[in-house]
C-alpha positions in Angstrom: 33.4 9.8 -21.5 29.9 11.0 -20.3 31.2 14.8 -20.2 32.4 14.3 -23.7 29.0 13.0 -24.8 27.3 15.9 -23.0 29.5 18.4 -24.7 28.7 16.7 -28.2 25.1 16.7 -27.6 25.0 20.5 -26.7 27.3 21.4 -29.5 25.5 19.5 -32.1 22.0 20.9 -30.8 23.4 24.4 -31.0 24.4 23.8 -34.6 21.1 22.1 -35.5 19.1 25.3 -34.4 21.4 27.6 -36.3 21.1 25.4 -39.5 17.4 25.1 -39.1 17.1 28.9 -39.1 19.4 29.2 -42.0 17.4 26.5 -43.7 14.1 28.2 -43.1 15.4 31.3 -45.0 17.7 29.9 -47.8 14.8 28.7 -50.1 12.6 31.7 -49.7 15.2 34.5 -49.5 15.3 35.3 -53.2 11.6 35.6 -53.1 11.7 37.9 -50.1 14.3 40.1 -51.5 12.6 40.5 -55.0 9.6 41.6 -53.2 11.8 44.8 -52.4 12.1 45.2 -56.3 15.6 43.6 -56.4 17.0 42.2 -59.4 18.5 38.6 -59.7 22.0 40.3 -59.4 21.2 42.1 -56.3 19.9 38.9 -54.8 23.2 37.1 -55.5 25.1 40.3 -54.1 23.3 39.6 -50.8 24.8 36.3 -50.5 28.3 37.8 -51.6 28.1 40.4 -49.0 27.3 38.1 -46.1 30.3 35.8 -47.3 32.8 38.7 -47.8 32.2 39.8 -44.1 32.7 36.3 -43.1 35.9 36.1 -44.9 37.4 38.8 -42.8 35.9 37.5 -39.5 36.4 33.8 -39.7 40.2 33.5 -39.2 40.3 36.2 -36.4 37.6 34.4 -34.7 39.2 31.0 -34.9 42.5 32.3 -33.8 40.7 34.1 -30.8 38.9 31.0 -29.8 42.2 29.3 -29.5 43.3 32.0 -27.0 40.2 32.9 -25.0 38.2 29.6 -25.5 35.6 28.3 -27.8 32.5 29.1 -25.6 32.6 32.9 -25.5 33.3 33.2 -29.2 30.6 30.9 -30.2 28.0 32.6 -27.9 29.0 36.0 -29.4 28.6 34.5 -33.1 25.3 33.2 -32.2 24.2 36.7 -30.8 25.3 38.4 -34.1 23.1 35.8 -36.1 20.2 36.9 -33.9 20.7 40.5 -34.6 21.3 40.0 -38.3 18.1 38.3 -38.7 16.2 40.6 -36.6 17.4 43.6 -38.9 16.4 41.6 -41.9 12.8 40.9 -40.8 12.4 44.4 -39.9 13.8 45.8 -43.3 11.7 48.3 -45.0 14.1 48.5 -47.9 17.0 46.9 -49.6 19.6 48.8 -47.7 18.6 47.3 -44.4 18.5 43.9 -45.9 22.3 44.2 -46.7 22.8 45.8 -43.3 21.2 42.7 -41.8 23.6 40.4 -43.8 26.7 42.5 -42.7 25.7 42.1 -39.0 25.5 38.5 -39.3 28.6 38.2 -41.4 30.9 40.2 -39.2 30.7 37.5 -36.5 29.9 34.3 -38.5 31.9 31.8 -36.7 29.0 29.5 -35.5 29.9 26.5 -37.4 33.7 26.7 -37.6 33.9 27.2 -33.8 31.7 24.3 -33.1 33.9 22.2 -35.5 37.0 23.3 -33.4 35.0 22.3 -30.1 34.5 18.8 -31.4 38.0 18.4 -32.7 39.3 19.4 -29.2 37.5 16.4 -27.6 38.6 13.9 -30.3 40.9 11.1 -29.0 42.0 9.9 -32.5 41.9 10.7 -36.4 38.8 8.3 -36.8 36.9 9.8 -34.0 37.8 13.3 -35.2 36.3 12.5 -38.7 33.3 11.0 -36.9 32.7 14.1 -34.8 33.0 16.7 -37.8 30.4 14.0 -39.3 28.1 15.0 -36.5 28.1 18.8 -37.6 27.4 17.5 -41.2 24.4 15.5 -39.6 23.2 18.5 -38.1 23.3 20.3 -41.5 21.4 17.3 -42.9 18.7 17.4 -40.5 18.4 21.1 -40.4 18.2 21.1 -44.1 15.3 18.7 -43.8 13.2 20.5 -41.4 14.3 24.2 -41.9 13.3 24.5 -45.8 10.0 22.8 -45.3 9.2 25.1 -42.4 10.5 28.1 -44.7 8.2 27.0 -47.5 5.1 26.7 -45.3 5.6 29.9 -43.5 6.1 31.8 -46.7 2.6 31.1 -47.6 1.4 33.5 -45.0 4.0 36.4 -45.6 7.4 36.6 -47.2 8.7 38.0 -43.8 7.2 35.4 -41.6 9.9 32.8 -42.1 12.5 35.6 -41.2 10.8 36.4 -37.9 10.9 32.5 -37.2 14.5 32.3 -37.9 15.0 35.2 -35.5 13.3 33.5 -32.8 15.3 30.2 -33.2 18.6 32.4 -33.1 17.4 33.7 -29.9 16.7 30.2 -28.3 20.3 29.2 -29.6 21.8 32.0 -27.6 19.9 30.9 -24.5 20.8 27.2 -24.8 24.6 28.0 -25.5 24.8 30.4 -22.6 23.3 27.9 -20.2 24.5 24.4 -21.2 27.7 24.9 -23.4 31.0 24.1 -21.6 34.4 25.1 -22.7 36.5 22.3 -24.5 40.0 24.0 -24.3 41.4 22.8 -21.0 43.9 25.5 -21.1 43.4 28.9 -22.6 46.1 31.3 -23.5 45.0 34.4 -21.5 48.4 36.0 -21.6 49.0 35.5 -25.2 48.7 38.6 -27.7 45.7 38.4 -29.7 46.2 39.3 -33.4 43.5 41.7 -34.8 44.6 41.4 -38.2 42.4 38.9 -40.0 44.8 38.3 -42.7 47.7 37.2 -40.3 46.3 33.4 -40.1 45.9 33.5 -43.9 49.6 34.4 -44.3 50.8 31.5 -42.1 48.5 29.2 -43.9 50.2 30.2 -47.2 53.5 29.3 -45.8 52.4 25.8 -45.1 53.2 24.0 -48.3 51.7 20.7 -47.3 48.3 22.2 -46.8 48.3 24.7 -49.8 46.7 22.1 -52.1 44.0 21.3 -49.8 43.0 24.8 -49.3 42.9 25.5 -53.1 40.8 22.3 -53.5 38.6 23.4 -50.9 38.1 26.9 -52.3 36.9 25.5 -55.6 34.6 22.9 -53.8 32.8 25.9 -52.1 32.9 28.1 -55.2 30.8 25.2 -56.9 28.2 25.0 -54.2 28.0 28.8 -53.6 27.4 29.4 -57.5 24.3 26.9 -57.4 23.1 28.0 -53.9 22.8 31.7 -55.0 20.8 31.1 -58.0 18.8 27.7 -57.2 15.5 29.4 -56.3 15.5 31.8 -59.0 16.5 28.9 -61.5 13.7 26.6 -60.7 11.2 29.7 -60.8 12.4 30.8 -64.3 12.8 27.2 -65.9 10.3 25.0 -64.2 7.8 27.5 -62.8 8.4 26.3 -59.1 8.0 28.5 -56.0 9.4 28.8 -52.4 7.5 25.6 -51.1 9.2 23.5 -54.1 12.5 25.1 -53.2 12.0 24.0 -49.7 11.0 20.4 -50.7 14.2 20.3 -52.8 16.4 21.2 -50.1 14.6 18.9 -47.7 15.3 16.0 -49.8 18.8 16.7 -50.1 18.9 17.0 -46.3 17.5 13.5 -45.9 20.4 12.2 -48.0 23.1 14.4 -46.2 21.7 13.1 -42.8 21.7 9.5 -43.7 25.2 9.7 -45.1 26.7 11.4 -42.0 24.7 9.9 -39.3 24.8 6.2 -40.5 27.0 5.6 -43.7 30.0 7.6 -42.8 30.8 5.7 -39.7 29.4 2.2 -40.7 30.4 2.1 -44.5 32.7 4.8 -45.7 35.2 4.9 -43.1 34.9 1.2 -42.5 35.8 0.1 -46.0 37.5 3.2 -47.4 40.5 5.4 -46.7 39.8 9.3 -46.4 42.1 10.1 -49.2 40.3 7.7 -51.5 36.9 8.9 -50.5 38.0 12.5 -51.3 39.4 11.7 -54.6 36.5 10.0 -56.1 33.8 12.0 -54.5 35.0 15.2 -56.2 34.5 13.6 -59.6 31.1 12.2 -58.5 29.9 15.6 -57.3 31.2 17.4 -60.3 29.2 15.1 -62.6 26.2 15.9 -60.4 26.6 19.7 -61.2 26.9 19.1 -64.9 23.9 17.0 -65.0 21.8 19.8 -63.1 22.6 22.0 -66.0 20.2 20.1 -68.3 16.8 21.7 -68.4 14.6 18.9 -67.7 13.0 18.6 -64.3 13.6 14.8 -63.9 17.3 15.0 -64.9 17.9 18.2 -62.8 16.6 16.4 -59.8 18.9 13.3 -60.5 21.8 15.6 -60.5 20.8 17.2 -57.3 20.4 13.9 -55.6 23.9 12.9 -56.9 25.6 16.3 -55.6 23.8 15.6 -52.2 25.2 12.1 -52.0 28.8 13.2 -53.0 29.0 16.6 -51.1 27.6 15.1 -47.6 30.8 12.8 -47.5 33.2 15.1 -49.4 32.7 18.1 -47.1 33.6 16.0 -43.9 36.5 14.2 -45.4 38.1 17.3 -47.0 37.9 19.1 -43.5 39.2 16.2 -41.7 42.2 15.9 -44.2 43.2 19.5 -43.5 42.7 19.4 -39.7 44.6 16.2 -39.6 47.9 17.7 -40.6 47.6 20.5 -38.0 49.0 20.8 -34.5 46.3 20.6 -31.8 47.2 24.2 -30.5 46.4 25.5 -34.0 43.3 23.7 -35.1 40.9 26.6 -34.0 42.8 28.7 -36.3 43.2 26.2 -39.2 39.4 25.7 -39.0 38.7 29.3 -39.0 41.3 29.6 -42.1 39.2 26.9 -44.0 35.9 28.7 -43.0 37.5 32.0 -44.4 38.5 30.2 -47.6 35.0 29.0 -47.9 33.5 32.5 -47.4 35.9 33.8 -49.8 34.5 31.3 -52.4 31.0 32.3 -51.5 31.8 36.0 -52.1 33.0 35.5 -55.5 31.1 32.8 -56.8 27.5 34.3 -56.5 28.7 37.5 -58.1 30.0 35.3 -61.0 26.8 33.3 -61.0 24.6 36.4 -60.8 26.1 37.9 -63.7 26.0 34.8 -66.1 22.5 33.8 -65.0 20.9 36.6 -66.6 22.4 35.5 -70.3 22.3 31.7 -69.7 20.5 30.6 -66.6 21.9 27.0 -66.6 25.7 28.2 -67.1 26.1 28.5 -63.2 25.6 24.7 -62.8 28.0 23.8 -65.8 30.6 26.3 -64.3 30.3 24.4 -60.7 31.2 21.2 -62.7 34.3 22.9 -64.0 35.2 24.1 -60.5 35.0 20.6 -59.2 37.3 19.3 -62.1 39.8 21.9 -61.2 39.7 20.6 -57.5 40.2 17.1 -58.7 43.3 18.0 -60.7 44.9 19.9 -57.8 44.1 17.0 -55.4 45.8 14.5 -58.1 48.7 16.6 -58.6 49.2 16.9 -54.8 49.1 13.2 -54.2 51.6 12.6 -57.0 54.0 15.1 -55.4 53.7 13.7 -52.1 54.3 10.0 -53.3 57.7 11.4 -54.8 58.4 13.1 -51.6 58.1 9.7 -49.8 61.0 8.4 -51.5 63.5 11.3 -50.1 63.3 10.8 -46.3 65.7 13.6 -45.5 63.4 16.2 -47.0 61.6 17.7 -44.0 57.7 18.2 -44.1 56.6 22.0 -43.5 54.9 22.1 -40.2 51.9 24.1 -39.1 
């Protein structure tokens, strides 16, 4: 038990440092990129190119971690983050900005591998959800600390936050290398490693039980990627707010996420409600928050953002747990890698769409995000109804992973 606790601490601390680094740059990235003369559409393309590279790398890294272990894959991923931010900070033109995001994206498995590690040491479904909630809690805390640091550092120079993020990534590498232990007891050293990143996706497509979950997860990530890509640009254009204000917004969101996932998830949500029920209703709550954010009044916009922070902080953990709960233990790394890949696919497509429509009507990305959540709701509803019918036919076999 003590060893498990130590592993949890190291993994969560590693994720926390990573998220703080990302949190530092997310609110200020659009302003930094615009200083190179980039258009809003080019800003959103930077989000998209990172996500596209991550889409190709995530399933392979997840499958690789099942075969050679979580530790080496996670450390390699963190090293890529360090070099990616280093190139970004040193960039002299917009081409090097894209190169920096490509380097980071080609090995972007930090979070999914950390999730797999915590799932490895979970003894039951409840502990699995709680452990995944620890990753969410690290996100919440990171989104409190990071954006505030980024907003403050940006007052010195647009490049300073990126140098700070580079330093944090270096610290992350050292911590993981020294303290991180392996969580897979038996690694498949003799198993053949598949280099084709689409192979795990093809196997996932054959799993009819998980397909609705994957599709709903895709639209969930589309919704968040749309708003994240244009958030700083939107509050600048509509409300006249800068990088520091963006950092404060993200920090407030992080407080809600941290409370929900550190305290409320274990002591309230999982105690009084079922995971399927939480997933079902939080999709609607989150969708409503996006629609409210589309109203161009700062107070109403802020209320919508609070609703989204509340809903997604629970929903993200529960949706992931529902997918992992229907997966064999020896395939969990691969399946979590697939969910990460689906997330990156959504984060590739959504910013491009959001950037294109932002220039014509800057609040439309929020409304479109609400529509994405409605689609996810319909998919989950249809899946639940089909599953209810299947339960009345005991001889119908369930498709296994």
